[in-house]
SETOR-392713 format. One record per atom (N, C-alpha, C): x, y, z. Coordinates in steps of 0.1 Angstrom, whole numbers, padded with zeros to 4 digits, always signed. Example, Ala and Ser with C-alpha at 12.3 -4.5 7.8 and 13.67 -1.06 7.14 Angstrom:
! residues 2
+0132-0057+0078;+0123-0045+0078;+0132-0033+0078;+0128-0022+0071;+0137-0011+0071;+0129+0000+0079;
***
This chain:
! residues 127
+1084+1179+1575;+1078+1167+1571;+1069+1175+1560;+1070+1171+1548;+1062+1176+1536;+1051+1166+1533;+1041+1174+1530;+1027+1167+1527;+1029+1164+1511;+1020+1152+1507;+1023+1149+1492;+1008+1154+1489;+1006+1163+1476;+0993+1167+1473;+0984+1153+1471;+0973+1157+1474;+0960+1148+1472;+0960+1141+1457;+0956+1130+1454;+0953+1127+1441;+0940+1122+1439;+0934+1127+1429;+0920+1124+1429;+0917+1109+1424;+0906+1103+1429;+0904+1090+1430;+0898+1088+1413;+0894+1097+1407;+0886+1095+1396;+0892+1104+1385;+0897+1096+1375;+0902+1109+1361;+0891+1107+1350;+0887+1116+1346;+0877+1117+1334;+0886+1122+1319;+0885+1112+1310;+0892+1117+1298;+0880+1118+1287;+0879+1128+1279;+0870+1130+1269;+0875+1127+1256;+0871+1118+1250;+0875+1112+1237;+0863+1117+1226;+0866+1124+1216;+0855+1127+1207;+0856+1115+1196;+0844+1110+1195;+0842+1099+1183;+0828+1098+1181;+0825+1092+1170;+0811+1087+1166;+0811+1071+1161;+0802+1066+1164;+0799+1055+1159;+0792+1054+1143;+0799+1045+1133;+0793+1044+1123;+0791+1032+1119;+0779+1030+1111;+0774+1015+1108;+0782+1012+1094;+0790+1002+1096;+0795+0995+1085;+0791+0980+1083;+0784+0977+1072;+0780+0965+1069;+0771+0960+1081;+0773+0950+1087;+0766+0945+1100;+0770+0947+1113;+0780+0956+1112;+0787+0960+1127;+0789+0973+1127;+0793+0979+1138;+0794+0992+1142;+0810+0996+1143;+0813+1006+1139;+0828+1009+1140;+0830+1023+1146;+0840+1025+1154;+0843+1036+1162;+0850+1047+1152;+0848+1057+1149;+0853+1068+1140;+0859+1078+1148;+0873+1081+1147;+0877+1091+1154;+0876+1106+1145;+0879+1116+1152;+0879+1128+1144;+0891+1129+1134;+0889+1138+1124;+0899+1140+1113;+0911+1143+1122;+0922+1137+1116;+0937+1140+1121;+0940+1131+1133;+0929+1125+1141;+0936+1116+1152;+0942+1103+1146;+0952+1098+1154;+0958+1087+1150;+0948+1075+1153;+0947+1066+1142;+0939+1056+1144;+0945+1043+1140;+0942+1033+1150;+0948+1021+1149;+0944+1014+1136;+0951+1007+1129;+0950+1000+1117;+0942+0985+1119;+0932+0984+1113;+0922+0970+1113;+0918+0967+1100;+0924+0956+1095;+0916+0953+1082;+0904+0947+1085;+0897+0949+1075;+0881+0944+1074;+0884+0929+1069;+0878+0922+1078;+0880+0909+1076;+0871+0904+1065;+0859+0910+1060;+0851+0906+1049;+0858+0909+1038;+0867+0920+1033;+0874+0926+1025;+0884+0914+1022;+0894+0910+1032;+0904+0902+1033;+0900+0890+1028;+0889+0883+1032;+0884+0871+1029;+0881+0870+1015;+0873+0883+1009;+0868+0884+0996;+0883+0882+0987;+0892+0889+0990;+0904+0891+0983;+0912+0877+0983;+0914+0869+0995;+0918+0856+0994;+0911+0848+0983;+0897+0849+0984;+0890+0840+0975;+0892+0842+0962;+0893+0854+0958;+0895+0860+0944;+0906+0853+0939;+0923+0858+0948;+0930+0851+0941;+0932+0839+0941;+0929+0830+0952;+0929+0815+0952;+0920+0809+0937;+0909+0815+0936;+0901+0812+0925;+0908+0814+0910;+0915+0826+0912;+0924+0829+0899;+0933+0819+0896;+0941+0818+0907;+0951+0809+0907;+0948+0794+0901;+0935+0789+0904;+0930+0777+0904;+0927+0778+0886;+0921+0787+0881;+0919+0790+0868;+0930+0789+0859;+0940+0798+0862;+0952+0797+0857;+0962+0786+0853;+0960+0777+0866;+0966+0766+0866;+0961+0755+0857;+0948+0758+0852;+0940+0747+0845;+0935+0735+0853;+0935+0738+0865;+0927+0729+0873;+0910+0730+0870;+0908+0742+0865;+0895+0742+0860;+0894+0750+0849;+0886+0747+0837;+0888+0753+0823;+0877+0765+0821;+0868+0767+0833;+0863+0779+0831;+0856+0783+0844;+0849+0798+0845;+0845+0802+0860;+0833+0795+0862;+0825+0788+0851;+0813+0783+0855;+0818+0768+0861;+0824+0762+0856;+0831+0751+0862;+0835+0750+0877;+0841+0763+0879;+0847+0762+0892;+0838+0767+0901;+0828+0775+0896;+0817+0780+0905;+0808+0769+0908;+0805+0760+0897;+0799+0747+0902;+0805+0739+0913;+0817+0736+0914;+0829+0731+0921;+0826+0735+0936;+0829+0750+0937;+0825+0757+0947;+0814+0758+0954;+0802+0755+0946;+0789+0752+0950;+0785+0769+0953;+0790+0776+0943;+0783+0791+0944;+0778+0795+0932;+0772+0807+0930;+0766+0811+0918;+0777+0818+0911;+0777+0814+0896;+0787+0819+0888;+0787+0835+0887;+0776+0843+0887;+0775+0856+0891;+0784+0865+0901;+0782+0857+0914;+0788+0859+0926;+0802+0857+0923;+0808+0845+0917;+0824+0845+0918;+0829+0853+0904;+0821+0856+0895;+0827+0868+0885;+0828+0879+0893;+0819+0886+0900;+0822+0898+0907;+0834+0896+0917;+0835+0886+0925;+0845+0886+0933;+0859+0886+0925;+0860+0877+0914;+0872+0876+0906;+0875+0889+0900;+0866+0901+0901;+0871+0913+0896;+0882+0919+0905;+0882+0916+0918;+0889+0919+0927;+0905+0917+0924;+0907+0908+0916;+0921+0905+0914;+0927+0915+0902;+0919+0925+0899;+0920+0936+0889;+0924+0948+0897;+0924+0949+0909;+0925+0962+0918;+0941+0966+0917;+0944+0976+0917;+0957+0981+0917;+0964+0974+0930;+0978+0970+0927;+0986+0965+0940;+0984+0972+0952;+0987+0986+0951;+0988+0993+0962;+0974+0994+0971;+0963+0993+0963;+0949+0993+0968;+0948+0980+0977;+0952+0969+0971;+0950+0955+0978;+0960+0956+0991;+0971+0961+0988;+0980+0965+1002;+0973+0972+1014;+0968+0984+1008;+0961+0990+1017;+0948+0984+1026;+0940+0976+1017;+0930+0971+1024;+0937+0959+1035;+0948+0950+1031;+0953+0942+1038;+0957+0948+1052;+0964+0959+1050;+0971+0967+1062;+0960+0974+1069;+0948+0974+1066;+0937+0985+1072;+0938+0997+1070;+0945+1002+1058;+0947+1014+1057;+0937+1019+1045;+0924+1012+1041;+0917+1016+1033;+0908+1028+1036;+0904+1034+1022;+0895+1046+1025;+0881+1045+1029;+0874+1053+1031;+0860+1053+1037;+0851+1044+1025;+0854+1046+1013;+0845+1041+1002;+0851+1027+0997;+0860+1023+1003;+0866+1008+1002;+0857+0999+1012;+0846+0994+1007;+0837+0985+1013;+0837+0974+1002;+0830+0961+1008;+0832+0950+0995;+0821+0954+0988;+0807+0959+0991;+0799+0963+0982;+0802+0972+0972;+0811+0981+0975;+0815+0993+0966;+0825+0988+0957;+0836+0977+0961;+0845+0975+0950;+0841+0963+0944;+0831+0956+0946;+0826+0948+0938;+0818+0952+0926;+0814+0965+0926;+0808+0971+0914;+0818+0971+0904;+0815+0973+0892;+0824+0973+0881;+0833+0986+0881;+0847+0983+0883;+0856+0994+0883;+0863+0996+0872;+0867+1006+0866;+0880+1008+0857;+0892+0997+0860;+0896+0992+0850;+0908+0986+0850;+0921+0993+0852;+0919+1005+0849;+0931+1016+0851;+0933+1018+0864;+0944+1016+0869;+0946+1015+0884;+0945+1033+0888;+0950+1041+0879;+0950+1055+0885;+0935+1060+0886;+0925+1052+0878;+0911+1056+0878;+0905+1050+0890;+0909+1037+0895;+0906+1030+0906;+0909+1039+0919;+0923+1044+0917;+0927+1052+0931;+0918+1066+0931;+0918+1072+0920;+0907+1084+0921;+0892+1080+0925;+0886+1071+0923;+0873+1065+0927;+0872+1063+0940;+0882+1055+0947;+0880+1051+0960;+0887+1057+0969;+0897+1063+0966;+0903+1072+0978;+0900+1086+0977;
***
């Protein structure tokens, strides 16, 4: 008769990570080179959706100006103008945001700042 080796009841796994504050929430950041699950930033996704919706409403002629649309939506003209700038982002940056592959610099506050309309400049600045 053979004896099976004893199996420990507790297994300890060490995973190096740090908590990073992002906006109003905390996010777990794994070390460089570790595989990370892709998780889109809901705030960025919502801002992009609004921006492209508002752009479509303006282009369709439903509203004649940003001022008129802002009044209809019940928000400040300046906020709407800043959000509408997101429609000028390079398509691959928009896709990266939607896929959760955005860089560390790509936060809502950061991309709502005035950016170059030249896509290669945007990539260099944000990635």
